[in-house]
C-alpha positions in Angstrom: -4.0 -2.5 -17.1 -7.3 -2.7 -14.9 -5.5 -2.8 -11.9 -3.1 -0.8 -9.8 -1.2 -3.2 -8.4 0.9 -6.5 -9.8 0.3 -7.9 -6.1 -1.1 -7.1 -3.5 1.4 -4.5 -2.0 3.0 -3.6 -4.8 1.7 -1.0 -7.5 1.7 -0.8 -11.0 3.3 2.4 -10.9 6.1 1.6 -14.0 3.6 -0.4 -16.0 1.8 2.3 -16.2 4.1 4.6 -17.1 5.8 2.8 -19.7 2.6 2.6 -21.5 1.6 5.8 -21.8 2.4 7.4 -25.1 2.9 10.8 -24.0 5.5 8.8 -22.1 6.6 6.7 -25.5 7.1 10.1 -27.1 8.6 12.4 -24.3 11.9 9.3 -24.2 12.4 8.7 -28.1 15.6 9.8 -28.1 16.6 9.6 -24.3 16.2 13.5 -24.0 13.8 15.3 -22.1 13.5 19.2 -22.8 12.4 22.2 -21.1 9.1 21.7 -23.9 8.2 17.6 -23.2 8.2 18.7 -19.5 5.8 22.3 -20.0 3.4 20.4 -22.7 3.6 17.3 -20.4 2.2 19.5 -18.3 0.2 21.0 -19.3 -1.6 18.1 -20.8 -2.0 16.7 -16.4 -3.8 19.9 -16.3 -5.4 19.9 -19.5 -6.7 16.3 -18.2 -7.4 17.0 -14.1 -9.5 20.0 -15.3 -11.4 17.8 -17.6 -12.4 15.5 -14.7 -12.9 18.5 -12.3 -16.4 20.1 -14.7 -17.8 16.0 -14.8 -16.5 14.4 -11.0 -18.4 15.6 -8.4 -16.6 17.1 -5.4 -16.0 13.5 -3.1 -14.3 12.1 -6.2 -12.4 15.0 -6.7 -11.2 15.4 -3.2 -10.0 11.8 -3.6 -8.2 12.4 -6.8 -6.5 15.2 -4.7 -5.9 13.2 -1.7 -4.2 10.4 -4.1 -2.6 12.7 -6.3 -0.7 14.5 -3.0 -0.2 11.0 -2.1 1.5 9.9 -5.0 2.7 12.7 -4.8 4.8 12.2 -1.5 5.9 9.0 -2.5 7.7 10.7 -6.1 9.6 13.0 -3.4 10.6 10.6 -1.1 11.8 7.9 -3.3 14.1 11.0 -5.2 15.3 11.8 -1.7 16.2 8.0 -0.7 17.8 8.0 -4.3 19.9 11.6 -3.3 20.7 10.0 -0.3 22.2 6.2 -1.8 23.8 8.0 -4.4 25.7 10.3 -2.4 25.9 7.7 0.2 25.1 9.4 3.0 23.2 7.7 5.2 22.8 3.9 6.2 19.7 2.8 3.9 17.6 0.0 5.6 
């Protein structure tokens, strides 16, 4: 994949996730264990530390901003899906 987008406004996140060997390995049996979650967290930490060694302060700031915004997207999407599941609100 050489772009972040399927089209002008749609992120390719799902495709990116599905292509990751780590995701494929974790999902082989359809169950996510605490150990797999911890191992994935360690992979993320190791990747960020490796990036931080070679990156400029400006690059680090930009990646931090992107990670923060992705995290916000995940959090609000999870909340939106909970609202749908609970039928607690009228959703657009």
